N, C-alpha and C positions, 0 to 999 in steps of 0.2 A: 527731595522726596518725590517719588512717583505716585501720582493719585491714580485710583481705580475708579473707572466709569461703571457704576453699578447697573446702568441701563442696559447693558449687554447681558446681565445676569438673569436668571429666571424671575418672573414677575413676582412671585410669591417671596423672593428673598429681597429685603429691602435693609436699609441701614437701621440697626437696632435688632434685627432679627437673625443676625449671623455674625460670626467673628471671622475675619479676613486674615488669611495668613500668607506671608511672602517671605521665604527664606533668603532671597537674593537681595531686595531692596526694603524689606521691612524694618522696623525698629524694635527695640526691646522695652519692656515695661508693661504695666497694667492699667495706667491711668487713661481715662477717656481723653481724646478720641482713638488712642491706640487700639487697633483691632477693627477699626471702621474701614469702609472702602477706600478713603483717602489716605488712611494710615495704617496698612496691615501690620500685624505683629510678626516678629521675625524667628521666634523660637517656641518650642512646644510647651515648655514649662510656663511661659507667660500666657500662652494660648490656653491652657487648661485653667489657669488662674482667673483669666477673663471669663471663660465660659461659666465657672462657678459663681463668680461675683455678679454677673448679669443674667444668670439662670437662662443661658443659651446652649443649645445642642446642636447647631448647625454651624459648619465650618467650611468657608470657601477658600480652597487653596489657589491662590493667584499665580504663584511661581515657586519653583524650587522643590525640594525634597522634605517632606513632613515625616520625620522618623518618630514613631510613637514610642514613648518611654514609660507609659503606664496603661493600665487597662482603660479602654474609652468605650463603654457599652452604650448602645441605644443612641449613638451620635449620628449625624448625617454628614458626610463628607463629600463636597461637590468641587469638581474642577471648574475654574472660572471660565465664563464663556461656555460655548458648547463645542468642545473640541473633539474631533473624531480620532479614535485611537490610532497612534502612530502617524498623525498629520504632522507636517512640518512645524517646528516650533512648539510641539506638545511637551511641556515641562513641568506639568503639574503631577507630582508624584507622591505616593504614600507608602512609606515602608511599614509594614505591619509589625515587624520586629519582635514577634513572639508575644504580642500583647493580646489580651482578651477584648475581642471586638463584637461580643454577642449582640445580636440585634441591631447592629450598626448598618447604615446604607452607604455605599460608594458609588458615585456616579461620575462619569466623564473623567476618570483618572487613570494614571499609570501605577498599577499596584505590584509591589514585590515584597519579599521577606516572608517570614513564617507567621501564619495565623494561629491564634490560640481563640477558644470560645467557640459557639456554636451559632450557625445560621446568619451570618451577616448577608446583606444583599448587595450584589454587584450589577451595575447596569452601564453598558456602553464603556466598559473598562478594558484596559490592556493589562492582563495578569501574566507578568513576566518573571519567571524564576520564583514563583510563589509556591511555598511548601505547606504542607498540613492543611490543605484548603478543605473546608466542609461546609457546604452551603446548599440549601434547596431552593435557591433563587439566585441564579447566575444567568443574566439576560442580555443578549446581543453584545457579547464579549469576545475578544480574542485572547485565546490562551496559548502560552508558549512555555515550555518546560515547566509544567505545574504538576505538583505532587499531591494527590488526594488521599486523605486519611480515612480511618473507620468512620462509619456512619453513612447516612443517606445525603447524596448531592444530586442536584438537578440542573442540567445546562439547557436553557432555551436558545434557539437561534444563535448558536456560537460558531466561531470559526476556530478549528483546532490546529495549531501549527507545531509541528515536532512531536513532543512527548506528553502524554498524560499518564501518570502512573496510579493504578488503583492499588491501595495497600490493605493488608490486614483482613480481619474477618468481620462479616456482618454488614448489613445495610444494602441499599438499593441505590445505584448510581444510573442516572438517565442522561445519555448524551443526545442532544438534537442540534443538528447544524452540518458542518462539512469540513473538509480539510484532512489533515494527516495526524491521525490519532493512534496511539500506541498504548496498550494495556500491558503493563510490565508485570504485574503480580495480581492474582486473583485467587483469594483462598476460599476454603469451604465456608458456606453461609452468605457469600456475597452473591448478589445478582446485578448485572449490568445490562441495561437496554440501550443499544446503539441505533439511533435513527439518523442516517446521513443521506443527503441527495447526491452527494459526489464525494470523491476523495479515496483515501487509502486508510484501512485499518489493519494494525500489525497486533496479533496476540502472540505474546512471547511464551517461550517454552517453560518460564518459570511460573506460569498460571496453573496451579495444580488443584483447583478446587472451585465450586460454585458454578453459576450458570451465566452464560452470556447470550443474549438474544439479538439477533441482527435484523434490522428492517431498512428499507429504502433501496437505493441503487448505487453501490460502491464497491471497491475492489478490497478483497480480504487476501493478505499475503502472510506468508510465514507462520501459519497455523500449526504450531507444534506443541500446544499445550497438553499435557498428560493429566488426566483426572478432572479437566474443566469441560463442562457439557456446554457445546456451542449450538444453538438452534438458530438455523438460517432461514429467515423469512424474507429474505430481499426480493425485490422485483425481478432482478436477473439472476437470482441463485448463484450457483458457482459460475465463474467467469471461464469462458472458452477461449483457447489459444492454439495455435500451431507453430511448429518450428521444424526446420529441415537440417538433416546432417548428411553430407555427402562424404563419399570416399576421399582420402587425402590425396592420391594420385590415381588419375585415370590409367586405364590400360591402353597402351598406344595403338593396338590393333588386335582384334579378336575375330577370327575366322569361324563362321557357323558351318559345320561340315554337312556333307550329304548323308553320311551314315551316322546315326544317333550315338553320341558319346558324351561323357562328362565334360562340361564346359564352365570353367571356373571364372568368375567375376571378381572385382576388387572387393576387399573387405570394407565394411562400414565400421568405424571405430568412434564411439562417443567419448567426448572428454568428461573428465569429472564435473559434477554439478551442471550438467547440460540444461536440466530443468530446474526451476526454483523449488525451494524447500516447501514441502506440503503439496507439490503438484500431483495430480492423479493422471496417469495415462488412460485416455479413453479409446483410442485407435490409432493403428500405425499402418502405413501403406509403403510398399517397396517402390522405388523409382529407378528408372533406367534411362540414360541420356547418352548420345553419341552425335559426334560432329558430322560424319558422312558414312556412306554405306557404298561399297564397290563390288560390282559383279565381275567374277573372272571365270565364268563358266561358259561365255559365249552363246548363252541361250537365256531366255527370260527365267528370273529366279524368285523363289519366295519360300516362305515356311511351307514344309511339306506335313500335311496332316493337321487335324485339330487336337486340342486338348494337351498341348506341350507346354511346359512350364519352366520357370525360374523359381528356385526355392531359397529359403533363408533358415539358418539355425544360429544359435549361439556357439562361439568357438570352442566352448567346453562341451557341446553336444556331439551327437553322431549322426552322419547321414544314414538316412533310411529309417531313423529312430525319432529324432527331434526336430527334424526339418519340417517346414510348412510352406504351402504354395503362396508365392508373393505375386506373380504375374503369370497369366495363361494366354498364350497365343491361339489364334484362329488359323485355320488353313488359308494359305495364300497371303498371309500378313507379311509385311515387308516387302511386297512385290517391286522387283527392280528390273528395268530393261537389260537386255543382253549386252554384256560388256560395258554397262553404263555406270556412271558415278552419280549419285543422287544425294541431296542434303540429308542430314540426320534428322532425328526426332526426340522426343522424350515421352515416355510411357509412365503413367502413375497406375500401379496395380489396383485392381478392384477388390482385392482380397485384404481383409483386416488380419495382420499378422501379430496382433498383440499377445495372442496366446503364447508366442515364442519371444517376442520382443517386448518383454514385461519389465525392463530394467534398462536405463540409459546412463547409469552413473559409472562412466570408465569401462563399458562393456564393448567387446568386439563381436561383430556379426559376420558370419561366412555367407557368400552368395554363390549359388551354382545351379546350373541346369543339369539335373541328375538322372543319369541312366543306369548306373551300376545297380543301385538300390531301388529306384523308384520306376524306372523304365519309361519316363516321359520327357526325356531331353529334347530340347529343340533341334531341328535340323532341317535342310533346304532341298529343293528339287535338283540343283545343279552341283557342280563340284565344290564350290564354296561361295559365300557371300561374307565379305569382310566389313566390320564395323570399325571406325576409327575414333580414337579418343574416347573411349567408353567409361561412362561415370555410373556408379550405383549409389544410391542414397535412400534414406528413410525419412519420411514425413510424420512427425508425431503430433497427434491432437491430444491436447491435455487441457485439464480444468485446474483452476486455483480457487480457493475459498471454500466455503461450507464447513461443516462440522465433521 
């Protein structure tokens, strides 16, 4: 029989003040000294009988899985020693098993199973695949795949890992901590306050009522909830990002003429789901890039005249009606020596084209220097200035998060 050194336990828990449980090497029976540190009891039925006979309500789980088989209200369950959740060798488990644990306390334990009853206290526990959880006192715990039922629950300094489901109607749930939190269901009458210092919150589209308040500094993704009010009080507010989309194939060579004429650049085609769900486009800039430029006029060459442009429109729109300015050139820009070959460049337009580029979900955009309808196409001083391997692209600035 393995003995248990009670000196490693809390000072307040001494022999005669608690019943010790060990599902691995404990023994069955209820006669003293079974249930003491040197002879833990091995099964829950005998455990409850010993508690009743000795008028004790503190249970020390030494090893193994304690599966509750009856209501155990106002008991104190403590993991032997001071194990940090998920530490190597952490085997002290309690399966709530759908039993009423109203007012009970759980410390330093691995908890799973379905909870019944109201407001047990959890401290330094690993709540793993725990369902129907309801508690206003969950402190310094790690929660993984935990389902929360109706009523008020408060989580203090907790680490959220994977999914937390808020179910049903009514109550206030307060989350304080960090990690990966997902609210799957949020009905009318429910209020959730999320205070996180880092991590990610996902609000699922099935959240169709109530209010969710956001505080701290974390990322909100996939906010597609209909009918759910989200108030964003975070330090960072909405999270800003940028993403570039270039044309699939560059134009091998593009000669800028001396006489202004329409000059077509490669289309920019956005793939489906280019931006994450819930993203909001804030601004878009047209980009132009080429590998080299070659003068064939035998004289110094450059853009002839100011205010000549490259424009953009949706493929479904019309030139002269729907296009907007993306890049404007200055007089003598792209200056190149006579018969010279010079390195290419990249230009990011100073115009925000989001009035036309307002959708990126599988949309094609045309790019052209437009003379026929707008009269402001680019042209050069000499016979021609040729750009090689010419790419067009769009840089999209967008935000995620917020209500």
